[in-house]
Each structure stands twice: as C-alpha cells, then as structure tokens.
C-alpha positions as CSV (number, residue, x, y, z in Angstrom):
1,X,-25.7,-1.0,-36.8
2,X,-26.8,-1.1,-33.1
3,X,-25.3,-4.5,-32.7
4,X,-21.9,-3.3,-34.1
5,X,-21.9,-0.3,-31.8
6,X,-22.8,-2.5,-28.8
7,X,-20.0,-4.9,-29.8
8,X,-17.4,-2.1,-30.0
9,X,-18.5,-0.5,-26.8
10,X,-18.2,-3.9,-25.0
11,X,-14.8,-4.4,-26.5
12,X,-13.6,-1.0,-25.2
13,X,-15.1,-1.6,-21.8
14,X,-13.3,-5.0,-21.7
15,X,-10.0,-3.3,-22.6
16,X,-10.5,-0.7,-20.0
17,X,-11.2,-3.3,-17.4
18,X,-8.1,-5.2,-18.2
19,X,-6.0,-2.1,-18.2
20,X,-7.2,-0.8,-14.8
21,X,-7.3,-4.1,-12.9
22,X,-3.7,-4.0,-11.7
23,X,-4.2,-0.5,-10.3
24,X,-7.2,-1.6,-8.2
25,X,-5.6,-4.9,-7.2
26,X,-3.1,-3.2,-4.8
27,X,-5.5,-1.1,-2.9
28,X,-6.8,-4.0,-0.8
29,X,-3.3,-4.9,0.1
30,X,-2.4,-1.4,0.9
31,X,-5.5,-1.1,3.1
32,X,-4.5,-4.3,4.9
33,X,-1.0,-3.0,5.4
34,X,-2.4,0.2,6.9
35,X,-4.7,-1.8,9.2
36,X,-1.7,-3.9,10.3
37,X,0.4,-0.9,11.0
38,X,-2.3,0.7,13.0
39,X,-2.8,-2.5,15.0
40,X,0.9,-2.9,15.5
41,X,1.0,0.3,17.5
42,X,-1.4,-1.2,20.2
43,X,-0.4,-4.9,20.0
44,X,1.4,-6.7,22.7
45,X,3.5,-8.4,20.0
46,X,3.7,-6.0,17.1
47,X,6.5,-7.9,15.2
48,X,4.2,-10.2,13.1
49,X,2.0,-7.3,12.1
50,X,5.0,-5.2,11.1
51,X,6.5,-8.0,9.1
52,X,3.2,-8.7,7.4
53,X,2.7,-5.0,6.5
54,X,6.2,-4.9,5.1
55,X,5.6,-8.0,3.0
56,X,2.3,-6.5,1.6
57,X,4.0,-3.3,0.6
58,X,7.1,-5.1,-0.8
59,X,4.9,-7.2,-3.0
60,X,2.7,-4.3,-4.2
61,X,3.1,-4.1,-8.0
62,X,2.1,-0.5,-8.5
63,X,5.6,0.8,-8.9
64,X,7.5,3.1,-6.5
65,X,5.6,6.3,-7.0
66,X,8.6,8.6,-6.7
67,X,10.2,6.6,-3.9
68,X,7.2,6.4,-1.5
69,X,7.1,2.6,-1.6
70,X,10.8,2.4,-0.5
71,X,10.3,5.1,2.1
72,X,7.4,3.1,3.6
73,X,9.5,-0.1,3.7
74,X,12.4,1.9,5.2
75,X,10.2,3.3,8.0
76,X,8.8,-0.2,8.7
77,X,12.4,-1.5,9.0
78,X,13.2,1.4,11.4
79,X,10.1,0.5,13.4
80,X,11.2,-3.1,13.7
81,X,14.7,-1.9,14.7
82,X,13.2,0.3,17.4
83,X,11.0,-2.6,18.6
84,X,14.0,-4.9,18.9
85,X,15.8,-2.2,20.9
86,X,12.8,-1.9,23.3
87,X,11.8,1.6,22.2
88,X,8.1,1.4,21.8
89,X,7.6,5.1,21.6
90,X,10.1,5.5,18.8
91,X,8.6,2.4,17.1
92,X,5.3,4.1,17.1
93,X,6.8,7.3,15.6
94,X,8.3,5.2,12.8
95,X,5.0,3.4,12.2
96,X,3.2,6.8,12.0
97,X,5.8,8.0,9.4
98,X,5.3,4.8,7.4
99,X,1.5,5.3,7.5
100,X,1.9,8.9,6.4
101,X,4.2,7.9,3.5
102,X,1.8,5.2,2.5
103,X,-1.1,7.7,2.4
104,X,1.0,10.1,0.4
105,X,1.8,7.5,-2.2
106,X,-1.9,6.5,-2.5
107,X,-2.8,10.2,-2.9
108,X,-0.2,10.6,-5.7
109,X,-1.7,7.5,-7.5
110,X,-5.1,9.2,-7.5
111,X,-3.9,12.4,-9.2
112,X,-4.5,12.6,-12.9
113,X,-1.4,12.7,-15.1
C-alpha cells in the first residue's frame, strides 16, 4: 500500500516537474537580458548588449503575456535607433522603458490565474 502511494506521488511530482520546467527556463534568460540592458546604459559600446538582450527576449518561449514581450522588443529597437542617432539620453530612456515592461511581464507571469 505504501509502495503504491509512493509510486503515485513520485509520478505526480514528475509530471509537475515536466509541466513547470518551460516556465522556469526563461527566467535566467530574462534575468540576463535585464542585466545586459542595465549594463548597456553605462557601456562605452552598448550595441552588442542591446542586440544580445533583444535576442534573449525574442527567443523566450513563455508567450507574449498580453503584448509585453513585443513591447520590450520594440523599446530595445527604439533604443538601438536612438543610439545610432547619437542620442544617448533618449537611448537610456528607451532602455528604462524596456526594463519596466520586462518587469511588468514577469510580474504578470507570477500572478495566479
């Protein structure tokens, strides 16, 4: 009896682990993207950091969370545009907006449905 209960509990835990793995898989990538966006604001050459952060967000497989993922990508694109135009202050504003949108999306993903 105990063996059967233990076997069932193990099976359920395995299923839960498989079901939640994709959810947790993106958080390290989002964290790295956030770190890159923060670093880009202070970097002498922020372009590689912006491009890397954009790639990380683009490849995230968590879904769009009500448009937040696309908003983050759009803000990074705008930051790149401002950087190319030589407007570092405006670039930093766009990066800050991307960071805020990314945090907002992460907060939404934590809320119970």
